[in-house]
N, C-alpha and C positions, 0 to 999 in steps of 0.2 A: 564271729560265727552266729548265724541265724538259728534260733531255737524255735521249733514248732510247738504249739499247744499240744497237750496230751489229755485225751478224755479218760485215760486210765488213772490219772492222778485225782482220785476222789475217795479218800480213806473212809471206810465204812466198818461198823462192828463186824468182827470176824474172829474165828478161833485159829491160833497158830500153834502147831504142835511140834515139839522136839522130843528128844530122848528122855531128858530129865524133867522138863516142865512143859506145860501147855499154857498159852495165854488166852484167857476167855474174857469177853466183854464183862466188865465188873457188874455184879448184880446183888440183890439182897441175900441170895443164897450163900454168898461169900463172906458176909459180915461176921458170923460167929468165929470162923477160923481166922479171919483178919484181926479180930479183937484179940485173940490169943497171940498171934504172931507179932502184933504191933504194940504189945504191952510194955516193952522196954524203952525207957526214955532216951537212951543213947541212940536209938535208930533215928530219932526225929530232931537231933541237935541242929542240923543245918536245913531242915525243911520247914515249910510254912505251917504245917499241922502239928499239934502236940500229940504225945502218946495217947493211946486209947485207954482212958480210965474206966470205961464202961462199954457194954455192948451197944448202947445208944450212940456213943461216940463213933464206933466203927460203922454203924448204920448210917449216921449222918455223913460220914466220909464217902460211903458208897453212893448215897443219894446225890451228893454234890457232883460227883464225876459222872453219874448216869445222866444228869442234865446236859453236861457237855457232849456226851455220846449222842444224845437225842438231837441236839442242835447242829452237830457236825463241826463244832468249834474245836473239839478235842476228841481223843479216843483213848479211854483208860481201860486197862486190862487187870484182872486178877491173875497173879502168877500162881499156878496150881501145880503141885507136885504130881508127877506121873506115878510115883511109887504108891501114894495112898489117897490121892484125890483131894487133899486139903489145900486151901489157899495159904500161901506162905509169904505173900507180899503183893506188891502192885507196881505197875509201870505203864507208860503210855506215850501217845503222840500228843503234842500240844503245839500251839502257834502254827496251826495248819494253814499254809498259804497256797491255796489251789492255783491261782493264776501263775504263780512263780515256781510251782512244783517243788515246794520246800516245806519242811516241818522240823520240829524238835522232838527228840526222845528225852523224856524226863518224868518228873513225879515218881521217881523210882525208890523203892525201899524193899528190904527183905528182912524176915525174922532173923534173929541172931544166929540160930543154928544153921542157916543157909547162906550166911555171909562167908566170903573167901572159899567158895566152892565153885563148881562149874555152872551154877545157876545163873549168875550175872552174865557170863560169857554166852550162854545159850540164849538168854533173853535178848541180848544185844544182837546176836546172830539172827534170831527170828524176826526182830523188828526191822533191822537193816535189810534183810533179804526181802521182806514184804514191801518195804519202802522203795527199794531200787529195782528189784526184779519184777514185782507185781504191779506197783503203782507208778513206775517210771519216774521216780523222784530225781531231781537234779542236785539237791543239797539236803543233808541231814545235819542238824545242829545239836550239840550237847553243851550244857553249861553247869557250873557248880560254884558254890561259895569259895572265895579265895582262901578261906581258912581250912577248907576240907581237902587237905593234901592227899588223903587216901583216895578220895573220889577222883581227883585229878590224875593220879597215877593209873587208876583203873581205866579211865577214858583214854589215856595215852596208850595203854597196852592193847586196846582194841584197834588202834591205828588211826585215831582221829588227829587232825592237825590243830595245833594251838593257833587261835586267831588273835587273841588279846584279852584285855580286862576292861570291863565297864565299871568305873569307879562310882561308889555311892549309887549303885544300880537299884537296890531294894532296901526298904526298911524292914528288918526282921521282926518277928513277933516279940523278941526281947528288947526291941528298940534300937538296935545297932544299925549303922550304915553298912550294908553288904556290898562288897565288890564281887562281881560275877566274872568268872573266867570262862571264855567261850572257846569251843572247839567245833570243828565240822569235818564231815566227809562229803566229797562231791562225787558225782557219777563216774568220772574218769578214774577215781581212786578206789571205787568199790570192788572191782575184781581182785585186786591185791589184798584188800582188807578181808574180803570173803575167804580167800584162800588161807590167810593167816588164822582167821577165827576158826575155820573148819579144822585146821591142823591142831589148834589148841584143844578143840572138843574131841577130836579123835585120839589125842594123847592124854585126855582127861586133864587138860590144863586148868590150873586153879585161877579163879577170878579174884579181882580186888574188891 
């Protein structure tokens, strides 16, 4: 099948709003709340960034991702609670491949109080909807550490298909060889995934 280029596939900073959260391009105004939300070391066990020991750590995290937002190489959001306007975590698009209309959803974390709630389900719904419905993506990838079984189950619950494992894919900050488990959703699968995610949200389904 011949696939035509799409001018729509050009991710840019934008705000995506849902019932529980809104995703705002990450900025300095989010650093104080992210410092509080990201203080627990368990959040960061499988991520490249350590917990925020200080406000300066949170500010440096924000600055790093703002540079990616400016260059267009990635697009990182602050996850903001609709209930009180506080940033409760972060997520984004990375590995943006404009010629091939593909990207990855990742760099995702939430404060402990918002884990295993509807927050992750709604974040994934907002990001996937924007990628497929607005940007005309052909493929969205998600990956996680092979040790992170909880993350794998959460990715599977949103309807992503297991592709396989890249062994010794990354050296972690604690010096271990990380095997990365890859999943994806492609454009032909998105309508069914969208329907299932919408049903979870309407039923107040709990996220992993």
